[in-house]
N, C-alpha and C positions, 0 to 999 in steps of 0.2 A: 727437591731444585738443586742444581748448580750454585755456589757459593759466588763464581762473577758478579759482578757490577751489571746493574739493568741497562741495555743500549742507551738508553734514555739518558741517563747522564754523563754521555757523551756529548759537548757542544754542537762538534760537526754533525752527528744523526740526529737531533736534536731538531737544528736547524733544517735539513732535509725531511724531516716528519712533518714538522709545521707545514713545511711547503707544500707538500706533499698530500696534506689532510687537507688544505686551502683549496688547491686544484680539484682534488677527487668530491669536495663537498660542490663546488662550482660546476663542474662537469655533471656530476648526478643532478643538479638542477634543470639542466639544458633538453634533455630530451624532450619530456611531456612540455617544455614553452614552446621548443620546436615543432612540434607536431601542430600544437594549437594555431601558433602563428601563421604557419603556414597554410592550414586548411582556413584561417579565420581572412587571410589575402587573399585567396585564389578559389577558395572551394574546390579544389582540386585532391584526391590523395594521389592520382599518379603527378602531379608538382613536388609532393610531398617522397613518396617515394625518388625523384628526381634528384632532390636534394641530400638523402640520405646515402643516396648510391657514389652522389659527388663526394663524400667524405669518404665512403668506405675504399671503392675502389682504387685510389692511389694509396689509401695505406697498405693495401692488401699488396698492391705490385711494388710497392717501394720498400716494405718489411726487410727483406734481404740484404738491402745496401743500406737500408739505418742499422742492421747488424754489424756489417761491415764497420761501418763511421764510429759507432761504437764503441769496437773493439781497435780501431787505428789511431783516434783521435783521442782527445780529451773529451770524456763522457760527461764531467759535469759541466764543459763550457756547449756542449752542444744541446743538454738539458735546458742550459740557461736560455741561450739562444730560440730554442722551439718554443720556449714559455712565453719570450718575448712576442714571437710569430703570432702563436697562439691568442698573446693576449690581442694583436692587433685585428685580428681577424674575427675575433668575437666581439670586440669595443664596433666595428663595422658593421655585423648583422644587428648588432642591438641599436645603433644609427639609423639603419634601415627598417627594422621594424617599427623603432618610435618616430619615423616621418610618417605623414601623412598618405604617402603612396609608396610603399615599400617596393624595390625591383626584384624578382627572381633571381634575376641573372647575377645579381650582385652579391645576393646570400649565396646561391648555389656556387660563384666561385670562391668565397671566400670558405665554405667549407672545405673544397679542394683544395685549397692553400694549408686549412688548418689538417685536414686527414693528412694530409702530405708530412707535414710537419711532426703528428703524430707519431709515423712511422720511424721517425728519426729519432722520437723521443723515448717512446716506449723499453726498444733494446738498453736505452742509459738505466734503467732502475736497479739493474741485480748487482752491474759494475758499478753502481753509487754505493749502494748498502754495503756491498765487499769490502769498499772502499773507505769505508768511515765507523766501522765494528769490528771487532775482534773477532776470529772463527770462532769462539766459544758462546760469542753474544747473535750467533748466528740468526737460530730460531727466534729466537724473544725478538729480534728488531724485524724481523718477517712477520709475526705475527703479532707486532705491533700496527706494522703496514697494513696487515689487512683488518684489525680492529678499525684504522681508520677508514677505509672502503668500506666494511661494513656498516660506521655510522653515518658513511656519507649515502649509501643507498639508504639508509633508515630516513633519514632527516629530510637529505634531496629535494623529492618529490614534495614533500608536505611544503618545504620553503618554497618551492615551485609553483605551486598552487598558490599560495600567500600572495606571491610576484604579478603573478598572472591577474588573480581577482584583485587585487589592489592597486596596480601599478601597470600591466599590460606586459605581453611575455616577453618586449624587448628589453626590461630592465634583469632578466633572467641572467642575457646575455650580458649585460654590462657586468653584472656582478661575476659572472664567470671570468672575464677579461681582467676585470680587477685582481681573481686572485690567480691569475697566471703572473698577473704584475709583482704583486707581493712575493710569489713563489722564486722567482727569479731574484728578487734581491736579495732574499736568505739563501739561494743556490749560490749566490755572488759570495756570499758569508764563508759559506762550507770548504772545508779543507778535506780532500779527497785522495788517497795513497794512488798513485799512478801505475798502470805495467807498460812497459815499454814493448811496442809491439816490433818487428820487422816490416819494414815495406815492402809490399810485393804488389802485384797486379791483382786487380778486382776480381777476376775469374778465381785466380788461386785462393785467392781472401774465403769467397763465396764456396769452394770446392773444400778448402779444408772447414769450413765450419759443419758441412754434410758431413766430411767423414768422422766429423768428432759427433755427431747425432746418430749416424746409422751402425757404430762401431761399441754400441751401448744396448744390448737388447732392451735394459729395463727403462731406458728413454722413449726409443720408438715405441714400442708397444704400448707406454704410457699415453704418448702422442695422438696414438690412434683412440685410444680409448678417452680421453679429454676432445678429441673431433667427435666423436660419437656425443658426447653430452651436450657438447654447442648445440649442434646439429639438432638434437632432442628436445634442448631448451628452447631451440629456435620454435620448432611445431609447437611445444606448450603456448609459447608467448602470443602463436598466432591463432592456433583455435579456441586455447582455454578460457580467455575473456566474452566469447561470443556464448560458450558451452556454462560459463557461470551466469552470464546476464540472464540468460534464458533460465533458470536455475529459481527457487525460492526466494533465496538471497539476494537477485538480481546484482547491479552493478556492486553491492556492498560488499557482496561475496567476495568478489576479486579484489577489492582494496585489500579486505583482510587476509586475503590469500597470499597478497603480495606482499604487506607488512609481516606477515609470521615470517616470509621468506628472510627478509630482511633481520628480525630478531633472531630466526636461525642462523643466520650467517655469522651475525655477530658472536654469537654462544661458540659456536665452530673456531673461530678465532682465538677467540679466547682461550678456549680449550687448547689450541695448538700451541699456544706460548708455554703450556705447562707439561702437557703429556709427551713422554718419552716410549712410542711404540720401541721392540725391537727391531721390525721389519717397516721402516717407515712409507716408503712408495707402496707397497703392498699394503698396508693398514689404512692409508689416503683412497688407493683406486678403489678398495671395497666396501669404504663411506661413501665413493662417488657414485657407486652402484645402486643405493638408495632414491638414485633419481629414479627409479623404474616405478616408486611406490604411487609418487602422483601422478604418474600419466597412465597408470595400469587403473587405479582407481575412477581417474576421469573417465576414462573410455568404458568402464563398466558401469558408469553412472553413481558412482557410489555417493552416498550420504555427504555433502560440501563439507562440513566439519570435520570429515576425518580425511577427506582430500587436502583440507587447510592444513591440519595437523600432519599431512606427510610430507608436504612442500616443505614445511617448517624444519621436519627432521633430516628431508635431502640436501637443502640448503645449509645446513648445519654440515652438512659430510662437503661441501664444496669451500666452506670457511675453513676446515679443520683442513684440506688438502690444498688450499693454496701458500700457507707458509711451509708447511710441510716437504712441498714440492719444490719451492722455491731453495730452500735453506738444502737440501740434497743436491740439486743442479747447480748451487752455488760451490758445493764442497768438492763435487765430482771431476765438474770440468777446471781445466786450465785458467789461471783468469784471462789469458790473453784470446779468446775464444768465447767467454761466455756472454756476448753481446751479442753474436751469430747465433750461438744455439738458442738463447733465450728468442731473437726473431723468428726463426723456424718454426718454434715453439707457439708464436702467438699468430705465425702467418698461416699453420696448419688448422688453429682451434677459430680462429676469425672467418676462413674459408667457407667455414664446414655452417655459419650461420644465414646467409644469403641462401644456400644449399636448402635449408629445413624452412626457411621463409617462401619459397618459390613451390616446393615439391606438398607441402603440408596443405594447401587449400586446392589444389590441384584432384590431392588424393582424395582429400574429403568429400570436394564434389562427388567425385566418382563412387565411391563405396560407403561415406561413412564416418564422420569423425573418429568413429570409435576406431578404423583400421589405423590411419595416420599413426595413432595415439599407440595404439598396443605395436606397430614396427618400431618406433622411436624407444619404446622401453626393452623391448627385447633388444633394441640394438643398444644400448646405454649400459642395460644390466649385463648383457651377455659378453661386450668389448671389456670393460672393467673388470668384471670376475675374469676373462680370459687372461689379464695381466699375468694372474699368480702363474700359468703354466711357462711363463720365461723366467729361465735360471735364473737372469741378473733381478729381477724383482725380489724374488725367493735370498739371494744371496747379498742382496744392498741391507748391510744393517746398519743401526744409527750409531755404533761404537765400532770402530776397529783400527784397529795397528798395522795389520799385517796388509802386503802388497795384495793390489785389485789385479787380478790378471785378465780381466774382461774389456779392457778399454784398447785404445786406438796405440796401436805400434808398441803394445806392454807397458805403456806406459803408467807409473802408480797413481791411482787417483784415490788418494786416502780419505774417506769419511769418516773421519776421526773426531771425538768429543762430540759434547750434544747432539741434539738430534736433527732428525731432516723433517704459468695462466690463468 
């Protein structure tokens, strides 16, 4: 391991890390609480789908604009403002759910505003990290963020269950709102190195961001693979619970699978903080291909313990990829385009999720659940393995001093020192 100080020794990154950890924990509590709350209030799955769509649609539509804002303006101020907006919306939802007669239109409207804020907040994460740590600390900083996310996903559902059972789902949203308030307070004390970006038209900024994406074959081919992963994950999350519940383990088997996946995610994030693969993007994409294993095992009605173990391995691959991928992107792209590049990454990844949600039940009712599960396995495995055919994926090394010759406009993009959705 390199001898440079751990990024958590930096005050600014420590504050950023603490704020992100709290907000991630709050967000991890909300999904289960939201589903229970809407179903308790309305008894309608259509109402739940409407609320979820209200959060997802504005996020998808506005992510590219969020990327432009993150590059053009102060990323810290944007993140702080969006934290305050999301604090207000979550507190509003919490107040509605704690009232005797919650109004669905208020909850849905708050989710629209929260989804809009998320579209501007998500692209700021990479500029905030690169602006608070040195280049040789990047991977360890990203790994620390990955560990925080994994820990939140591990503990969030349990905390949500405790709050719902003891106090009601409304308090889960109050907790999430409070986490955003604390995150905003911590961000106010963070010092970030800013990058000056020339002011141009919105269309020019969007076009330049897309040009950065398509000029690197290692990036856009990996984005296709990552979108396939997200679509496959949506298929598994749609069909998996019913298959698990019908088995001998019942609901406990599905819970065990999710918890095993959360542990695997944490293990992968910890590994990413220490591993130094020579070809980082290639290694990360190959690890991501392991998601085909639980899909194929579930399609073949394999013993549930085997499927659970395979899911843990697959999530470890995801946990390893996230910090490695983030570091590669942060080092390879110019700082003034980082938020836009990240926004296109999020856009493609998130767009595949509703597609998987919509197609999986239709295909399962027509041909049986094994068909969409198998197709999803072949798609994610094939797409991730196929990235090895891209010259840029094979040529992108963890350490390099020579000038890279496959970037936009011949610009040098050194992925130098330390290593590499």
